[in-house]
N, C-alpha and C positions, 0 to 999 in steps of 0.2 A: 366423654360422657361417663356417668357412673356405671360400673359393671357389677351387676348382681351376681351373687354366688350361684353357680349352676347346681341343680340338684343331682344326686347320685344317678349315674346312668345317662347323663346328658353331656353332649359335646357342645362346646361353646367357643367359637373362634371367629376372627375376621377373615374375609377373603377366601373361604374354603372352596375348593373345587372337588367335585366328586365325579365318578365315571359312569354311574348308572342311575337310572330312574329320574323321577321328577323332583327328587331331593335337591337337585341343583337349583331349582327355582327358589327355594328358600335360602340357599347358601350364597348364590351369586350376587344377590342384591345387597348383601351386607358387607361390602368391601370396607367401609369405614364404620359401620354400625356393629351391633352385636348380633351374633348368629347362634341359634340353638338348634340342635338336631335331636329329636326325641323319637321314641317308639311308643305309641299309645294305642293299645288295642281298642277298636271300635270308634276311634276319633272321627272317622270320615262320615259318621252318621250324626254328628253333634250339631249340624246346622238345621235345627228343628224349627226355627222361625225365619226362614230365608227371605232376603230381599229379592233375590233372583233364584229360580229353581228350574233347571232343565234336566230331565232324565228320561230314560226309556229303553225299550228292547227293540232289537233290529235283527234281521236275517233269521226268522224263526226262533227267536230268543237266543240266537248264537252270540250276540254282542249286547252288552249293557253299558250305558254310561250315565254318570250323574255329575253335574257341576252346579254348585249352589254357593251363595255368598250371604253373609249377614254380619251385623255388628256384634262383637262380644257382649253378652248381656251384663257382664261385670265391668266392662271398660269401654266407653264409647269411642276411645281413640284406637281401638284394635278392630281390624277387619279380618274375618275368617273367610277362607276359600276352601270349601269341602269338595273333594273330587273322588271319583271312582270310575275306573275303566276296566272292563272284563271282556276278554276275547278268548276264543278257543285256543288251547295249547300254548297259552302265554301266562306268565305270572300276573296275578291281579295287581293293578296299580291303584292304591287308595291312600288317602291321608287328608290332612288339613294344613293349610298354610296360613299362619297368623302374621299379619303385617301390623306392627305396633308403632304408631306414630310417636316420635319424640316430643317433648314439651315445646320445642321450637318449631315443630311442623304444624302449619296452619290447618291442613286438612288431608284426608285420604279420599280420592275419587275412585269409585268402582263403576265401570261401564261394561255393558254386555252387548256385543254386536256380532255381525256375521263375517268379520275380517279374519277368518281362521288361518289364512296363509301368511299373515303378517309376522307370526312367530318365526317363520322360516326365512322370509324375504327382507325383514327390516334390518338395516345395518346397525352395528353397535352391540351385537350379541356375543362379543368376544369373550365375555366372562364364562361362557358355557364350555364345558369340557366334553360335550356330546356331539355326535353327528346328528344333523337335522334331516328329517324329523326324528323324534324319539322312537316312534313305532308307527308302522302303517301296513296295511294288508287288505285282504278281501275275504269275506265269508258269504257264500251263496250269492255271488254277484253284488254284494253290498260292501263297498270300500269303507275302510276306517282309517283314521289318521290322528295322531296325538303329537303335539309339540309344545314347547314352552320357550319363553323369552325372558331375559333379565338384563337390565342395564342400570348402571349407577351414574350419578351426575359427576363424571370425571372431567368434563370439558365445559367451557362457558356456554356452549350452544345447547347442552343437555342439562336442564334445570330440575328435572323430576327424576326421582328414583322410581323404577317401575318393574312390575312383574306381570307377565301374561301367561295364561293357560289357553291353549287352542285345541279344539276337538272337532272332528268331522266324523259322522257316521251316516252313510247313505246320503239322503237329501237334507240332513240336518247339519248345520255348521254353527260354531260358536267360538267367540273369543271373550274371555273374562279378563279385563285389564284392571289392575290395581296400581294407581299412580299416586305418588306422594309429592305434593307440590312444594318442595323445599329442597335446598341444596344439602341440608343435613339428612343423612340416611337414617331410615328407621331400624328398629330391632325387627328381625324376622325369625320366626320359629317355624320350622318344618316338622310336623308331627306325622311320622309314617304310621300307617295303620297296619299292624301285623296280623290282625284278626278281624276283618270287617264282618258286620252282622249279616245274617241271611238277607238276600235280596228279596224285597217284597214286589209282588206283581203290580202292574199299573192298571188303570181303569179300563175295563173292556169296552169295546165299541157299543154304542146304543143299538139295540135290536130294532128291526122293523123299518130301517131307513133304506132308501135306494142305494146309498153309498156304503152300506154295511152288509149287502147281500153276500159279498165274497166271504166276510168273516162269519156270516150265519150259515156257511156251507151250502148256499143255494146252488153252487156250481162245483160241487165236490170238495175235496180237501183243499183249503186255501193255504197260501203262503203269507205269513205275516212279515211284511217288509219293514213297516214302522208301527210301533205302538208307543208313543212318546208323550210326555207331559212337558209343555213348553210355556213357561210364564203364565200359568193359570188357564191354559187351554190344552186340549188333547188332540194330537194329530195321529190319524190312522191311515195306513196304506196297506191294502191287501191285494193280492193277485190270485187268480185261479185259472187252471187249465184242465178242464174236464176231459178234453179229447185233443188229438193232434191238430184238428182243424178248428178249434175253439179256444178263446182266451178272454179273460176279463180283468179289468183294473178298477179298483174301488178306492176312493180317497175321501176322507172327511176331516174337517176341523170342528171340534166341539168346544163351546165356551160362550162368552158374551156375544160374540159374532160367530155364527155357525153356518156351515154349508158343506155340501159334498156332491160327488158325482160318481156314477157307475158307467163305464164304457165297456161294451162287449162286442166281440167280433166272432162270427161263425162263417167259415168259408166252405167251399165245396169239399166233399169227402176226400178228394184226391190232393187237397192242398194242406199246407202246414201253416199255422198261425204262431208267431213268436212274439214275445214281449222283449223289446230291446231298450236299453238305457242309454241316455245321451246327455251331455252338458248343454246342448243347443236347445234352449227353450223358446226360441223366437217363433216357431209355428204356433205356440199356445197364446192366442190373442184374446180368448174369451175368459173373463174373470169369473171364477166360481165363488171364491171367498178370499179376502186379503186383509191382514191385520198388520199394524206397524210395530207393535211392541209385545214380544219380539217379532221381527219381520218374518211373516209366514204367509204363504200363498198357495192356493190350488187353482190352476188354470187348465184350459183345454183348447183343443183346436176347434174351429167352427164346425158345426154340424154339416156333414157332406164333404168335408175336406178329407183327402186320402193321403197318407194313412192317418187314422185317428190317434190322438195322443192325449195323455194327461200329464201335466207338469206340476210337480210338488217342489216348491222352492226353486232350487237351481238344477233339478234333475227332471228330464223328460222320459216318460214311459210310453213307448210307441208300440202299437199292435200292428205287426206286419204280416201280410198274407200274400198269396200268389197273384197272378195277373187277372184272374177272374174276380170281379168285384164281389166282396163278401157282404153278408147281411150285418149291419152295424146297429147296435142298440146304445142309446145315450139317455140316461136318466139322471135328473137332478133331484136333490132332496127338497121336499116341499116345506 
């Protein structure tokens, strides 16, 4: 294929392997195609007309993530993946990956799903020079995870060049997959963002709802577990613990389909109420609100079942108390 002259300050080479960061996502896919590595301040904020947009704050604003995709306004054969992940005490990871289909490439497919562990578990990621996952940890009981996957059509059984970006923060999971449906590999440009713009705040929870009482400080100073914008909807999860023997969980999804719930537990003065997280959501059999795109749900345990729980996506938040039955409050948004 024709190799264009790289601009000054740009590295352009095939089959490049790097040892750090998500830069490898751009480099690894270009074994036979062209690869450019650039540093462009502010580029992570250029997906201003996104086809998909997921971002938000977690763990009392301790963690921020943004993943969005769109077509290049100047070139319909180019797909942009803008990303930004900021966690405490870690360098911020931000940039934009451009997947430029060659003239022989029929299409570029971009999908957005919840299979966030496929970056780590899918075979064929041998082009990576990284240990998987790239980064993971926990902030205020909120786990976070970042990984990526790249594979080129090197065998007859693999006919698509592909690049995936996988992100998990608390109950939010996402995989953005860019698949090129041809055996010819695309040009890939990885634009590292050396100076991301200031992070803007997300939409605050609506006031006056049962599910936003925690955010409204009705039970003392709240903890903001999730304040995220997911595909045109806003997901909120707040907790509050005004006393050792009292705790509250408030969850709401706002958008075309809205719903929310507040569950509170107040035990005897001698007992302690804790909010514990679990991946076992099977006790939550009552649907509060569920949407399919992107898949998002809030569910709860049946009224009267002990201990009461609220499940947000794949995470259950359970209010545990002592052997004396506590007083339980359950309120749904009207």
